[in-house]
MARLO-258269 format. One record per residue (C-alpha): residue number from 1; residue in one letter; z negated, x, y negated. Coordinates in nm, 3 decimals. Last residue first. Layout:
// MARLO-258269
   nr  rest        w        u        v
  NUM     A        Z        X        Y
...
//
This chain:
// MARLO-258269
   nr  rest        w        u        v
  349     L   -9.318   18.016  -14.934
  348     R   -9.716   18.011  -15.014
  347     T   -9.835   18.289  -15.265
  346     S  -10.221   18.408  -15.304
  345     S  -10.250   18.531  -14.946
  344     P  -10.450   18.349  -14.689
  343     L  -10.535   18.573  -14.539
  342     R  -10.648   18.934  -14.609
  341     I  -10.442   19.233  -14.508
  340     A  -10.569   19.525  -14.256
  339     R  -10.356   19.811  -14.207
  338     G  -10.400   19.985  -13.845
  337     D  -10.036   20.049  -13.793
  336     D  -10.022   19.734  -13.556
  335     L  -10.088   19.528  -13.830
  334     R  -10.435   19.370  -13.883
  333     L  -10.407   19.028  -14.036
  332     T  -10.692   18.884  -14.175
  331     G  -10.891   18.566  -14.202
  330     P  -10.992   18.280  -14.444
  329     G  -10.800   17.928  -14.383
  328     L  -10.442   17.844  -14.299
  327     Q  -10.392   17.470  -14.328
  326     E  -10.275   17.284  -14.002
  325     T  -10.067   16.959  -14.024
  324     D   -9.953   16.677  -13.803
  323     A  -10.263   16.488  -13.727
  322     D  -10.431   16.567  -14.060
  321     I  -10.548   16.860  -14.284
  320     T  -10.702   17.029  -13.981
  319     I  -10.845   17.393  -14.085
  318     F  -10.731   17.701  -13.936
  317     D  -10.985   17.992  -13.959
  316     A  -10.858   18.338  -13.913
  315     V  -10.809   18.645  -13.684
  314     V  -10.444   18.739  -13.674
  313     R  -10.334   19.035  -13.462
  312     G  -10.028   19.232  -13.535
  311     S   -9.653   19.296  -13.532
  310     G   -9.344   19.405  -13.732
  309     R   -9.018   19.281  -13.919
  308     S   -8.869   19.021  -13.679
  307     G   -9.169   18.895  -13.567
  306     A   -9.475   18.926  -13.333
  305     I   -9.818   18.785  -13.316
  304     D  -10.134   18.815  -13.104
  303     F  -10.375   18.535  -13.203
  302     V  -10.734   18.498  -13.278
  301     F  -10.872   18.149  -13.400
  300     T  -11.175   18.068  -13.600
  299     D  -11.266   17.695  -13.667
  298     E  -11.611   17.728  -13.462
  297     G  -11.644   18.059  -13.623
  296     P  -11.829   18.315  -13.435
  295     A  -11.513   18.458  -13.226
  294     A  -11.626   18.488  -12.855
  293     E  -11.411   18.204  -12.752
  292     T  -11.131   18.293  -12.959
  291     A  -11.134   18.661  -12.819
  290     D  -11.132   18.512  -12.482
  289     A  -10.837   18.258  -12.557
  288     D  -10.620   18.509  -12.699
  287     M  -10.361   18.277  -12.864
  286     E   -9.999   18.388  -12.841
  285     L   -9.733   18.374  -13.130
  284     V   -9.398   18.542  -13.066
  283     M   -9.096   18.504  -13.269
  282     I   -9.243   18.499  -13.606
  281     E   -8.978   18.552  -13.871
  280     G   -9.107   18.846  -14.096
  279     I   -9.421   19.014  -14.002
  278     H   -9.523   19.221  -14.313
  277     E   -9.340   19.010  -14.584
  276     A   -9.368   18.697  -14.391
  275     V   -9.725   18.704  -14.311
  274     A   -9.815   18.833  -14.650
  273     A   -9.628   18.539  -14.807
  272     D   -9.789   18.272  -14.585
  271     A   -9.567   17.986  -14.478
  270     Q   -9.509   18.143  -14.132
  269     L   -9.893   18.136  -14.080
  268     A   -9.910   17.768  -14.158
  267     A   -9.599   17.674  -13.946
  266     Q   -9.744   17.896  -13.645
  265     A  -10.081   17.729  -13.650
  264     Q   -9.902   17.387  -13.638
  263     E   -9.676   17.509  -13.337
  262     Q   -9.999   17.631  -13.161
  261     F  -10.186   17.289  -13.251
  260     M   -9.921   17.062  -13.072
  259     R   -9.881   17.317  -12.797
  258     M  -10.289   17.297  -12.783
  257     G  -10.281   16.908  -12.784
  256     E  -10.020   16.903  -12.504
  255     A  -10.228   17.157  -12.288
  254     Y  -10.542   16.929  -12.342
  253     L  -10.345   16.616  -12.240
  252     A  -10.213   16.767  -11.933
  251     D  -10.551   16.861  -11.833
  250     I  -10.720   16.539  -11.897
  249     D  -10.450   16.332  -11.729
  248     L  -10.595   15.985  -11.840
  247     G  -10.529   15.711  -11.570
  246     S  -10.173   15.643  -11.421
  245     G   -9.812   15.689  -11.515
  244     T   -9.885   16.040  -11.663
  243     R   -9.688   15.978  -11.988
  242     A   -9.794   15.617  -12.020
  241     Q  -10.155   15.660  -11.958
  240     A  -10.128   15.979  -12.217
  239     D   -9.964   15.746  -12.504
  238     P  -10.220   15.464  -12.444
  237     Y  -10.544   15.668  -12.428
  236     P  -10.741   15.581  -12.097
  235     S  -11.027   15.379  -12.143
  234     G  -11.431   15.384  -12.263
  233     V  -11.706   15.332  -12.037
  232     E  -11.805   15.353  -11.678
  231     L  -12.188   15.313  -11.616
  230     E  -12.464   15.502  -11.458
  229     R  -12.777   15.344  -11.392
  228     G  -13.088   15.586  -11.414
  227     D  -13.337   15.338  -11.600
  226     E  -13.288   15.543  -11.909
  225     L  -12.902   15.468  -11.901
  224     T  -12.635   15.662  -11.838
  223     L  -12.294   15.600  -11.984
  222     T  -11.989   15.744  -11.826
  221     G  -11.630   15.865  -11.933
  220     E  -11.302   15.747  -11.957
  219     G  -11.158   15.792  -12.331
  218     L  -11.312   15.702  -12.653
  217     W  -11.046   15.734  -12.917
  216     E  -11.121   15.879  -13.225
  215     S  -11.044   15.761  -13.600
  214     Y  -10.993   15.852  -13.961
  213     A  -10.750   16.138  -13.962
  212     D  -10.528   16.030  -13.648
  211     V  -10.572   15.954  -13.298
  210     T  -10.809   16.204  -13.212
  209     I  -10.932   16.190  -12.861
  208     F  -11.276   16.202  -12.754
  207     P  -11.341   16.269  -12.386
  206     A  -11.680   16.119  -12.241
  205     V  -12.038   16.201  -12.149
  204     V  -12.255   15.908  -12.300
  203     R  -12.636   15.929  -12.291
  202     G  -12.845   15.625  -12.280
  201     R  -13.119   15.440  -12.511
  200     G  -13.210   15.038  -12.498
  199     R  -13.139   14.714  -12.665
  198     E  -13.115   14.792  -13.051
  197     G  -12.972   15.115  -12.973
  196     V  -13.044   15.485  -12.957
  195     L  -12.752   15.711  -12.819
  194     D  -12.750   16.075  -12.701
  193     F  -12.391   16.223  -12.714
  192     V  -12.199   16.413  -12.501
  191     F  -11.857   16.548  -12.578
  190     V  -11.577   16.583  -12.364
  189     D  -11.233   16.756  -12.540
  188     A  -11.143   16.947  -12.219
  187     G  -11.396   16.901  -11.928
  186     P  -11.548   17.209  -11.801
  185     H  -11.884   17.081  -11.992
  184     A  -12.119   17.349  -12.115
  183     M  -12.023   17.306  -12.474
  182     S  -12.087   16.950  -12.470
  181     A  -12.424   17.030  -12.284
  180     D  -12.535   17.271  -12.523
  179     E  -12.404   17.058  -12.850
  178     D  -12.582   16.770  -12.734
  177     M  -12.451   16.510  -12.992
  176     E  -12.700   16.274  -13.173
  175     S  -12.613   15.898  -13.229
  174     S  -12.834   15.659  -13.402
  173     L  -12.907   15.275  -13.463
  172     I  -12.595   15.179  -13.218
  171     R  -12.579   14.768  -13.214
  170     G  -12.662   14.643  -12.862
  169     L  -12.735   14.906  -12.591
  168     E  -12.623   14.761  -12.246
  167     A  -12.364   14.510  -12.393
  166     A  -12.229   14.711  -12.670
  165     I  -12.175   15.030  -12.453
  164     A  -12.000   14.803  -12.189
  163     P  -11.756   14.652  -12.451
  162     D  -11.684   14.968  -12.636
  161     A  -11.659   14.934  -12.999
  160     A  -12.005   15.112  -13.084
  159     M  -11.886   15.417  -12.882
  158     A  -11.549   15.459  -13.104
  157     A  -11.750   15.416  -13.416
  156     E  -11.996   15.660  -13.310
  155     A  -11.690   15.921  -13.230
  154     Q  -11.574   15.862  -13.582
  153     A  -11.873   15.928  -13.750
  152     R  -11.923   16.207  -13.531
  151     F  -11.606   16.334  -13.663
  150     D  -11.671   16.282  -14.009
  149     L  -12.020   16.464  -13.980
  148     P  -11.830   16.758  -13.871
  147     A  -12.014   16.919  -13.548
  146     D  -12.340   17.066  -13.595
  145     G  -12.338   17.460  -13.549
  144     D  -12.690   17.459  -13.780
  143     S  -12.530   17.291  -14.019
  142     W  -12.154   17.229  -14.064
  141     A  -11.997   16.968  -14.301
  140     A  -12.108   17.145  -14.594
  139     D  -11.801   17.384  -14.653
  138     A  -11.579   17.056  -14.589
  137     D  -11.786   16.808  -14.845
  136     V  -11.822   16.518  -14.647
  135     E  -11.611   16.200  -14.781
  134     G  -11.719   15.953  -14.965
  133     L  -12.011   15.689  -14.985
  132     E  -12.378   15.733  -15.063
  131     F  -12.606   15.456  -14.982
  130     R  -12.875   15.256  -15.144
  129     S  -13.115   14.988  -15.057
  128     G  -13.189   14.733  -15.334
  127     D  -13.242   14.429  -15.123
  126     T  -12.877   14.328  -15.209
  125     L  -12.749   14.615  -15.094
  124     V  -12.603   14.904  -15.317
  123     L  -12.324   15.140  -15.154
  122     S  -12.233   15.456  -15.354
  121     G  -11.973   15.652  -15.461
  120     S  -11.714   15.955  -15.366
  119     A  -11.369   16.014  -15.287
  118     V  -11.327   15.702  -15.092
  117     R  -10.975   15.710  -14.946
  116     E  -10.629   15.533  -15.020
  115     H  -10.352   15.485  -14.752
  114     D  -10.012   15.344  -14.782
  113     A   -9.813   15.544  -15.018
  112     D  -10.020   15.851  -14.960
  111     V  -10.364   15.977  -14.960
  110     T  -10.457   15.799  -15.302
  109     E  -10.791   15.882  -15.405
  108     F  -11.069   15.598  -15.479
  107     D  -11.368   15.678  -15.696
  106     A  -11.669   15.436  -15.598
  105     T  -11.911   15.147  -15.703
  104     V  -11.969   14.897  -15.423
  103     T  -12.224   14.627  -15.443
  102     G  -12.383   14.444  -15.160
  101     A  -12.394   14.205  -14.853
  100     G  -12.471   14.191  -14.503
   99     R  -12.398   14.184  -14.149
   98     D  -12.074   13.996  -14.125
   97     G  -11.938   14.119  -14.455
   96     R  -11.963   14.068  -14.832
   95     V  -11.846   14.321  -15.095
   94     E  -11.869   14.334  -15.469
   93     F  -11.633   14.557  -15.596
   92     V  -11.707   14.820  -15.870
   91     L  -11.419   15.056  -15.965
   90     E  -11.467   15.414  -16.061
   89     S  -11.196   15.596  -16.280
   88     G  -11.440   15.762  -16.538
   87     P  -11.765   15.597  -16.583
   86     A  -11.843   15.226  -16.477
   85     D  -11.887   14.978  -16.816
   84     G  -11.526   14.847  -16.759
   83     T  -11.596   14.818  -16.355
   82     A  -11.895   14.641  -16.444
   81     V  -11.716   14.391  -16.628
   80     L  -11.430   14.337  -16.421
   79     D  -11.626   14.307  -16.119
   78     L  -11.339   14.315  -15.845
   77     S  -11.381   14.102  -15.550
   76     M  -11.441   14.176  -15.176
   75     D  -11.469   13.896  -14.904
   74     Q  -11.510   13.969  -14.502
   73     I  -11.557   14.311  -14.480
   72     T  -11.663   14.381  -14.081
   71     G  -12.028   14.523  -14.118
   70     I  -12.201   14.528  -14.447
   69     Q  -12.461   14.795  -14.353
   68     E  -12.312   14.977  -14.036
   67     A  -11.942   14.946  -14.140
   66     V  -12.040   15.009  -14.487
   65     A  -12.262   15.315  -14.425
   64     P  -11.989   15.451  -14.170
   63     E  -11.711   15.429  -14.426
   62     A  -11.381   15.325  -14.268
   61     Q  -11.420   14.972  -14.399
   60     L  -11.422   15.096  -14.752
   59     A  -11.102   15.281  -14.698
   58     A  -10.965   14.943  -14.543
   57     Q  -11.072   14.780  -14.852
   56     A  -10.939   15.000  -15.123
   55     Q  -10.616   14.997  -14.906
   54     E  -10.619   14.612  -14.915
   53     R  -10.694   14.618  -15.305
   52     Y  -10.402   14.875  -15.381
   51     A  -10.150   14.607  -15.205
   50     G  -10.298   14.342  -15.389
   49     W  -10.296   14.490  -15.718
   48     A   -9.923   14.594  -15.656
   47     W   -9.851   14.248  -15.576
   46     S  -10.035   14.097  -15.876
   45     L   -9.841   14.373  -16.118
   44     L   -9.536   14.247  -15.996
   43     G   -9.592   13.923  -16.031
   42     G   -9.695   13.955  -16.390
   41     I   -9.408   14.165  -16.478
   40     A   -9.161   13.915  -16.330
   39     L   -9.388   13.624  -16.515
   38     V   -9.349   13.815  -16.853
   37     V   -8.977   13.851  -16.790
   36     L   -8.908   13.525  -16.721
   35     L   -9.091   13.388  -17.007
   34     G   -8.887   13.631  -17.222
   33     V   -8.573   13.488  -17.094
   32     A   -8.687   13.122  -17.142
   31     L   -8.793   13.237  -17.499
   30     L   -8.459   13.370  -17.590
   29     G   -8.269   13.072  -17.426
   28     G   -8.473   12.817  -17.640
   27     L   -8.409   13.026  -17.953
   26     L   -8.015   13.032  -17.885
   25     W   -8.032   12.677  -17.792
   24     W   -8.200   12.564  -18.117
   23     V   -7.957   12.789  -18.331
   22     L   -7.660   12.592  -18.145
   21     R   -7.832   12.243  -18.198
   20     S   -7.832   12.316  -18.592
   19     G   -7.465   12.439  -18.593
   18     G   -7.359   12.093  -18.406
   17     N   -7.544   11.892  -18.663
   16     A   -7.323   12.007  -18.925
   15     P   -7.477   12.108  -19.217
   14     S   -7.487   11.873  -19.528
   13     A   -7.194   11.938  -19.771
   12     P   -7.293   12.074  -20.109
   11     V   -7.189   11.840  -20.418
   10     P   -6.884   11.986  -20.607
    9     T   -6.927   12.024  -20.962
    8     S   -6.697   11.819  -21.182
    7     S   -6.974   11.580  -21.308
    6     Q   -6.906   11.232  -21.382
    5     V   -6.985   11.145  -21.741
    4     L   -7.141   10.759  -21.760
    3     T   -7.084   10.671  -22.089
    2     S   -7.331   10.499  -22.296
    1     M   -7.302   10.165  -22.513
//
């Protein structure tokens, strides 16, 4: 008869159910935290893309070719495949508006935290027509004395938005500035444009007030039609109307504009190392209106300058960067002792 021998080795105890639950709770917690992080990052990226897309759409809407061919943009979607195949940092958007649709391929540049601009690119309509996009080269912006192309586009957009012009001419097909008539007009900031629209032709004589770097305001002026009728167009600029209490005070507006320009020009000069060295702190800066008028360049201004270290005469170009900033362009500072110093110097303060 066999005898059952009981082993003295203890049998391991089964793990407690509480320990198993703790492990699963820890794993579940880590997964939940990870999911929240992923969702938060996704939400942040989605918000950032939405903000960028709005800025890109605003930049495209400001392009004359887009406004003319597409109209008001109603839908804009990113073509991921085409963007992946595009060179460099170009983005490809399918755009649709109240006038047409097409494909935009463009390189965008950041102006500030709230604005993008189209550096270069193209718009291809559904019928194959192609239009170049992007800012005008500053060196090529003047041709035979013409006004800068971006100003003409902004002025045309301001005229196209005027109810009286739209009612009489319809959609503007072309606009041409009469430079001789504009220069001869005694009013400050008054320009003369010959317009061709879908319904007729006419001549606009009106002041154009710069609102910002992207738009012009059509002040109070006239539209003379081919049949001789003369209509009132434009409206007072709100800030000027508030200051004067009634209508647009052109003389006051011009004086205020020149004051702001001179302050910005003085800041640009003061920031130049050569001016700081030979003139010191600028104490007097007076524009010579006659010499400025006789200067060959449209952007050339003549100033008599005096400071804590010396005095002289500045003949230089001033380039508008934005509504608050002028940049010192090529020119000379001629000191009272006859020395001529080229501007701008290579050093900025």
